[in-house]
N, C-alpha and C positions, 0 to 999 in steps of 0.2 A: 719402967722408967718415966720421970715426969719431963713435963716440956723443958723446965728450967734446968735439970740436970743434963738433958740433950743438948741443950743450948751451950752449956758451959763446957761439954766435951767438944763441941765444935771448934772452940778456941785453940785447940791443940792442932788443928789444920791436918786431919787425916785426909788422905788424897780420895779414899773412898769410905762410905758409911757402913760396910759390911763389919768394920771392927767395934762399930757402936750400937748398942742396942736400940732400936727405934723406940718412940715415945708411944703412950698410949692415947691415940686419937679417935676413940670411939664417939665422942661428942663434939658438937659443933664448936663448944666453947673452947676446948682443947685445941683444935685447928686453928681457930682465930687467934688463940695465944701464940702458938708456934709461928703463924704466918707474920705477927706484929714482931716477934722476938728476932726473926729473921732479917726483917727489914731494919732494925736497930744495930744489927751486927756492922762492923766496918773492917772485917777481913775479906770482904770481897774484891778489894783493890788488887790483889796478886792472882796468878793464874791458878794455883792451889787452892787458894781461899774461894775464888769465884766456882771453881769446880765442887767443893764441899758444900758450899751455901746452897748451889743450885740442886744438888742432890737432896738435900733437906727440903727446899722449898718443892721438889717433886712429891713429896709425902701428902701436900695440900693441892686443892685445886689452883691453876695458874691464874695470876693476876698480871694487870698491865703494868704494875709497879717492876716486874722481872723482865720487861721487854728488852730494855737495853742490855742488862747483863746476859741474859740469854743470847742475844745477838753477837755480843764480844766473845762469850765462850764458843759459840759457833764457828766464828770468823777466825779466831787464833788457832783452833784445831791443833790444840797440843797434846801429844799423846801422853796420856795418863793412864793409870791402872784401874780398871774397873769404873763402875758407875755410870759410864756413857749410856746403856741402854734405858735407864730409868729416866735420865734426864731427856734423852731424845723422845721417849714416849709422853713425858710430861709436856715437852715443846710442840708434839703432836696434838695431844688434847687442847693445849692453848690455841693452836691454830684453827682447829676443829670449832672452838667455841667463839672464835673472832677475838680472842684476847691480844693476839699478836698480830702484827701487820703481815698478812699472807703475801701480799704482792712484793714485800721487801724480800721474804724468805724465799720465794720462788725465783725472783730475779737472781738472787744470790746463787741459788742452786743451779740455774741456767748458766751462771758465769765460766766456771771452769771446773774440770772434774778433779784436777790436781791441788785445788785451792778450795777451801771451804767446804770439806768434806762433810763435816758434822751437820752445816746446813742442808747439804743434799740429802743426808739420811733422815734428818728431821722430816724434810719435805716428802720424802718417799715414806716414812711412818705416817705422816698425816694423809697421804693418798691412799694408803691401805684401809684406813678407818672412815674416811670421807671423800671417797672417790669422785662423786659428782661435783662438788666445790672444786676440787683440785683440777678436774678435767675442765670445768667452765673457765677457769682461770687460764688454763694452757690455751683453750680454745680462743681467748682475746689475744693472747701474746703470739699465737700461732699466724696472726695476720701479718706479722714482721718477717721478712724473708731471712734476716740473719739470725733469727732465734729458732729456725725449725730444725737443724740438726741437733741442738742441745735438747728441744722438746721431745724429738723422737728418742733420743737417747735416754732421757729420763724416764720416758713412758715404757721403754725396754727394761730399764730397771726395776721398775714398778711391777711390771708383770711377772718377773723372776723372784722379787723379794717376798711375795706372797707363799706362805706354805701352800703345797698342792699335795693331795694324795690321789693316786691313779684311782679310777672308779667313782670320783666325786662327779655328781650332775654337771654337766658342762654349764647348765644355765645359773649355777651358784658361783661361778669362778670370776675371778677378777678380769680376766680376758674377755669373757663374754660382755661384761658390762662396758668395758671399753669399747668394743665392737658395736654396742647399742648407742653409743654416745656421738653427738654431732661432730667431735672431733675427728672421728675417723673419716668423716667426708672430706675434711681439711686435708687428711693425709693422703687420700686418694686424689684429691685436686693436686696437691703437691706433686705425686707421681706422674700425673698427666700433663702438667704444665712446665714444673720447674726444670731447669738445665744444669743445677749444679751437680757435679760429679760424686762429690763426698755425701751430698743430702739424699740422693736416690737409693743407693744401696742401705743406708739407714732404715728409711721409709720401707723397703722392701723386708729387711730383717724383722721390723716391728708387725707388719702383716703376716709374716710367717708364723711369727709366735701367737697370733690372735686365729688365724683361719681354722685350725683343728677344734677351736672350741666354739665357734658361731658360724658355721657354714651356712646354716638356714637363714641367719641375718644378713649375711653377704650376698645371699641368693639374688635380690634384686639388683645388686651392684655388678651382676657378673659381667654385662656388655662393657662396663667402664674397667672391669678388672681385665678383659680382654685387651682394651686400649694399652693399659699398662704392660701386658704382656708383650705387645708389639713393640712398646718402647725399650723393654729390658732385652728383647731378642736383638734389636739394633745396637743398644747401648753395651752389650757384651763385649764386641771386638771394636765398636766405633764409638768414643766418648761424646759427650754432648758438647756442644757449642751454642752460644746464644743466636739466636735469630738474626741479630744485626752485626754478627762476625763477617769477616772477609770469607767469600766462598772458596773452600778447599775440599779435598777428597778425604775418604777414611774417616769421616766423623758422622755424628747423628744431631741433625737439625731439627728442633721442634718449632712448627710455627707458632706465633703469638696466641694467646688466647682471645676469644670473642670478646667485642667491646661490651657486651651487656652482662659479662661475667665479673669484671671488676677484680681480677686477680693480680697482685704484685708478684712477678716471677722472680724466684732466686736464681740468679745468674751464675754462670761458670767464670765470668769475668774476675779475676783477682785471685782464683784459686790455684794452688799450686797443682801440677798434674799428678794423678795417681802413681804412686811409686811401684817400681816394677816387682817388688817384693810382695805386693798384696794384689797384683794383678789376678793370681790364681784364685785369691779369695772372692774377688768381685765376680770372676767368672762363675766360681762355685754359687754365689748368691742367685744368679739367673738360673742357673740349673735347679736349685732348690725350689725357685719359684715356678719353674715349669713343672716339676714333680707334684707341687701342692696344686696347680690349676689343672694339670691332667687327671691328678687323682680325685678332685672334687667335681670338675666339669668337663669331662674329656670329650663330649660331642660339641660343646661350644668353643674348645680350643682348636679342635679340628677344622670347625666350620669357618672360624675367625682366620685361622691361619691360611686356609685354603683360599678364602675369597674375602677379605674383611669388608669390603664397601656394601655388597649386599647383605651382608650378615648385620651389619649396624643399621642398614636401612630396614631390613625386616624387623628389627628390634626398636624401630622408631626412634633411634638415636640421631638427632641433627648434629651437625658438625659442631664440636665444642672450641674449635680454633677459629682464627680470622680467614681462613681458606676453606674450600669444600674439601669432602673426603677424597676426592680424585687426586687432589694436590699432596695428600698426606701418605697416602698408601699406592706406590707403583704396583702395577699389576705383576704378581708372582714372586715379589721381593721378600715377603715374610715367609713364605713357603720354601724359597731357596734356603734363607738363613737358618730356618728352624729344623729343617731336615736332618743335618748332623746331630741336632741335639737330641732329637726323637728317635734315632734310628735303633736303638737297644731297649726301647721300651716295649712292654707286651700289650696285648689288646685289652683294654678295660672292658669290664662286662657291660657298662652302661652303654657303650657303643652298638651292642646288640639289640637293646630294648628301646632306647630313646634316640629321638633327634635333638637338635639344639633347642628348638622351643619346647618340646614335652620334657626335657630335662629339668628345664626351669619352672615348669608348671608342677612337676610332681614332687610335692614337698614330703610325702611319706619316706622317702628314702633318707631323710635327715631326722626322723621321728626318734629312732634310737641310736643316734650318733654317739660314738664313743671315742675320744681323742686317740686313745692308745691303739686301738684297732685301726682307726684311720690311717694312723701313721705307719703301722705294720704293713696295711695294704697298700699304701702309697708306695713304701719302699719296695715291696714284692713287685709291683708293676713296673716300677723305674729301674729295677735290678740295681738298686743302690747298695747292697749288702756287699757287692763286690768292691765298693771304694771304701777308703778309710774313713771312720767316723760316722758311716752310716746315714740314715733319713735327718735331715734338719740339723746336721753338725755345723753349728754356724762357725766355730772356730776349729776348723780341721788341723790336724797336726800332720805335718809332713813327715817323711821318713827320718829326717835328721831333726825334727823338732822345730816349730817356728820360734821366730826371734820375739823378744818382748815387744818390739815395734808392731809386728805383725799381729800379735794378739790385741794390743790395745786398738789399731785399726779395724780389727773384725768386730768389736763389741761396741767402741766408742766412736765419736765424731771424728772423722778424718779431717780435722781444720787444718788450715795452713799452719806452718810453723814459726811464723814470724808475726809480729803485731801484737797489739794491745786488745783490750775487750772492746767489742763493737758496741753501739748505742743499743741495739735490740736485745742485748742480754746474753749474748753468745760468746764464750771466751774463747780466744785464740791463743795457740801455744805460742809461749815467749822463746825468743831465740836463746835466752840468758837463763832459761830455767836450770836448776840444779839437777844433780843426779837423783837426789833425794826424793823430788818432785816427780821425776820420771818413774822412779820405782813405785812412788805411790799411785801413779796412775796405772802402771802394769799390774801392781797388785789388785786394784779395783776390777781391771779387765779380768784378771785371772779368777777372782771372786765370783763374778757374774757368769763367766765361763763355766765354772765349776757348778754353780746352782743350776744353769740352763742344761748343762750335761747330765747332771744327777736328775733333774726331771725326766728329760727325755728316756734315761735309763731305766728310771722306776717305771715309766709307761710300757717300755717294752717288756720289763720284768712281770708287770701286771698282765700284759697281753699273752707272755708264755705262760704264766700260772693258768690262764682261762683255757689256753689250748690243751694244758695237762688235763684240766677237768673234762674237756672233751674227749681225750684219749681213755680216761676211766670210763666214760661213758661208751666209748667205742669197744672195750674191753666186754662190758656187759653184753653189748649186741654180738660180740663174737660168741660169746656162751649160747646165746639164742641160735647163731649158726650152727652150732654144732649138733643142737637138737634138731635143726632143719636136715643136717645131713643124715641122721639116724632114720628120720622119716623116710628120706629119699632112698635109704637102702631097702626098708619094707616096700616102698613103690617100685623097686627093681625088680623084688620077686613078683610082685604082681605083673610086671612087664613081661616076666618068662612065661608065665602062664598065658598071658595074652598072645604071646608069640607062637606058641603050640596051636592055639586055636586059629590063629592066621594061617599057619600052613594047611589045615584044612581047607580052609576057605579058598586057599591058592589052588588046590587040586579041583575043586570046584569051579573055579575060574578057569581052569584049563579047559574043561569041557565047553565052558561057554565061549572060550577064546576059537574054538573050531568054526562054531557058528558064525563068529565074527569074520574068520577068513572068507567064508562065502560073501558074506556082506561086503567085503574089502574087494572082491573080484567084480562084484556088482558095481561098486563104487568106481573101480578103475575104469570100466566101460563108459561109465557117466562122466568121469573125468575126461576122458578121452574126447567125447563128443563135446564137452565144454571146451576142451582146448582148441578144437577145430573151430568151434563158434568165436572163441577168444581171438584166434588169428584173423578172422574175417572183421571182427570188431576192431582189432588192433590196426588193421589196414585202414578201415575207415576213419579211425582215430588219428592216424597219421596224416591223412587227407584233411581232417578238420583242423588238425593243428597246424598245417600249411596254410589253410584259408584262415585260420587265426592269427598266424603271423602276417599274412598279408592285410588283414582287417587292423592289426596294431599299427602297422605302417601306416595305413590309412588315416587311423585315430591320431597317430602321432603327428602326421602332417595336420590335420583338423585341428590338433591343440595348438600346434605352432600357428596356423592362420587365426585361431581363436584368440591366441595371445596377442598377434598383430591387431586384430578387430577390437579387442578390450583394451588395447594401448591407445588405438584411434579414439573408441568410444571415451575413454578417459580423458584424452585431450579434448574432444569435444564438450564432453561434460563440464571440464574446466572452463572452455570458452563460453559455454552456455552459462555457467555460473557466473563468470566474469561479466557478460553483457545482459544477464537477467536484469540487474538493477537498473541498467540503461533502458531496457525494453519498457520495464515499469514505468520509468520516468517519462519515457515518450508516450505510453499510453495516459498516464496522467496529464501531459501536455495535450494530447488529442482531446481529452474530456474536457480540459480547460479552455481550449481554443472553441470547441463546440457550445460551452457555456457562454464565453465571451461573444460568440457569434450571434447567439440566441438572445444575449442582452442588448447586442447593438440593435439587432433587428427590433425587440421591444423599445428601444431608445428611439430608434428612428420613427416607429409608428408614433410613440409619445410625441416626438418632435412635429411630426406630421399633423398629429391632432391638435397640438398646440398652436401651429401655424394656421391651421383651419380656424380654431376657435379665434385667434387673433384676427383673421380676415374677416371672420362673422362678426367679431366685436366692432371692427371698423366699419362693416355695412351697417351694422346696428347704431353706432354713433352717428352715421351719415343720416340713416332713417330717423333717428332721435332728433338730429338737428332739424330735418325737414318737418317733422311733427311740432317741433318746439316752435318753427317759425310759423308753421300753420296755426298752431294754437295762440300764438301771440297774435296772429292777424285775426283769429276769430275772436280773441278777446278784445282786440282793437276794434274791430266790427261791431261786437257785442256792446262795446261802451258807446260807439257812434250810434249805433241803434237806440240803445237805453237812452241816450241824451236826445236822439231825434224823437223818440216815443214821448219822453218828458216834455219836450218842446211842443209836440203836436197835441199833448193832453193839456199842456197849458194855454195853448192856442183854443183848442175846444172849450176849455172851461171859460175863456175869456169870451169866447164868441157866444156862448150860450147864455151869460149873463148880460151882455149889452145887445142893443138892438142895431140894426143898419140904419144909418140916416141917410144912405145914398138915395138919390130918386129913383134908382133901378135896383131895388133889391131882388127882384126875380132873377136878374141877369147874373148879379153876384153869385147867388145861391145855385144857380146852374153851372156857373163856372168853377165852383169849388167843389172838391170830391166830399163825400159825405164821411162822416166820423167813423162810421163802422169799418170803412176800407181801412183808416190808420189802425184802428183796434185789430183787426185781422193782420194787417201787417206787423204789428207789435207781437201778437201772440205767435206768428212764424218765426220771428226773429228770436223770440224767447225759447221756443222748441228747438230752434237750430243751435241756440246757445246751450241749451241742456245736453243736447246731443254731442255738440263738441267737447262740454266738459267730460261726458262719460268716455268718450274716444281718448281725451287726454289722461283720465286716470287709468283707462286699460294700458295707454303707452308707457305710463309712468311705472306701473307694475312691471310691465314686460321689460322696460330698462333696468328696472331693479334686481329682476331675476338675471338678466345678462351681466350686470355687475357682480352679482354673488357668484355666477359660474366663472367668470374672468378670475375672481380673486381665489376660487377653489381650485382652479386648473393648476396653477405652480405648486401650490401645497400638496396636491394630489400626486403630481410629477415627483415631488421630494420624496413623498412617503413610498411612492412605487420603486424609486431608485434606492432607497434605503432599505426596503425589503429584499430586493434583488441582492445588494451586496452582503446582507446578512446571510442569505441562502448560500452565496458563494464562500463565504468564509465558513460556514458550517461543512460545506463539500470540500473545501482545500484550506484546513487550518494554517498550513504554512505559508 
């Protein structure tokens, strides 16, 4: 059929395209022609027309042109005959390629399970083919507390939608990929911090569906799984309340997260209490969690329940709450609450081989993990075969059968039954919802229940088949055992012949026995002698025991005295420790005082030397003044003598040139001294003046030396004092 004929048949508006032969779309041109022809059709305005056109559009790759039409088709959710799976797969491919708005579809899928069922199914189909992108988007939305119940519900639906065959390697399953995605860390945080009573069992069920397929991935998270176990044990009979609620009994109160974690707690405020019809289901959820934890890590479960605080500290887990671990786990409380839950469990083989630390370090025990074998072993150890539903029966049927509401709460979020959709994308049950919507929700619950039950059933059947193979192997071994029996018969004949030989040897042994009788008589005599000696030794031992008892009493008293002496010695050591810094400080003070005393002595010596130098300087100043006066007197006398000599010379010269006119020259010549006399006097005065000048120069040099010494003395004292203070600072830096 050509594309034009196919489009012409679409105008008859069949509800599904199975009545029309598909066109030939082997080449790109025909696919483009069909895509353009579908865009030109105007029959998509009705429900049937839109359904038909989208089925035809599913034959070609998705385009953004069909975004609104696909959205309306998914939202209206009309029940039509066939063709839905093809459209859902086409929408999933469009979401994978980014053609359709992923955020819009995911938010719609999270709104409500009774509305927008097609959107939810399309998102689940997208998750199966593009799980990483789907989980990344859910991880962003998981930060909103109001969206967490819906996210856990859709993750649980995704985990059961994928087809699974028992015996498939666990590493290839969708559950294993979810366990290795960061969203699992967010689920663990929710289980450790959130106080929502409807959110907690939903997260527990999600983890229970993942644990059998990824125990090695969860192995590093075991300490945190133990914290969740402690919360589950307390929550079983005492539901959560918020940390800021009023104090009252029979509840489980979780401390707020540590400040550096930045987690928004999904609180229980505003929730309706858990209905009495599903209390048994919630209790069953906790029991299944204990079975899973005990089946995977029994040593860690018992170590944590016995004493949680040392267990967490040995695993180097700091407190994840705003309080210390001592405030979270009262002593013995978890053990008391867990004892009734574990009383029927059998001894796990790992308890014989591993401690809690060795159990986490030994990864070989998970190398050949098979989910079906793990489920069967956990059921056997927990004796779960005695209860209805068996291991991991999430939706257990009571004897009278569960109500539709119970089944809905078992597999879907137990949101409150009133109110409208919250901003976070989590839908609330509407008080005015119709019976049809309730039936739709119950039908979805039963469908998921059937898929999950069928998966568990297949796993058990697979395990039974493997056990049957082991049985055949045992039959082969039984035939080998029969051959062993025949060989044993032959060996029995050999034993009879050996018995005859044994009787011969017995006769020989009887003869040898007579010899032994004689030896026994001799031994009796020796034994008698030894007994006498033993009595003597026993008396001495009794005496020594008495002495030993006395010595023990003495030793006991000495120990008591030693304890008293040790106590006194400890007190004295404490006192010595307390006063030792003071003693060292006093020693430092004594050294300091000695140094200061030495410094004072040096200072006094320096001051005395300075005073002596000053006195000497004053004496030298007086001496200088006297010498200066003498010098001035000598200079004055020298000047006078020089003047007198010049006058005498002048007079002699004048007298030598002129002749005396006196009538008595001989008298005058006799009365006047001779000129040589004056010359001698002048020479003597000159020599004396030279001597005085020499003494004057010496005195001046001595005076300059004294002045230099006087100038250097204060400077030297300053330098000495600076040196002393520097030495003190090096000795006492404080």
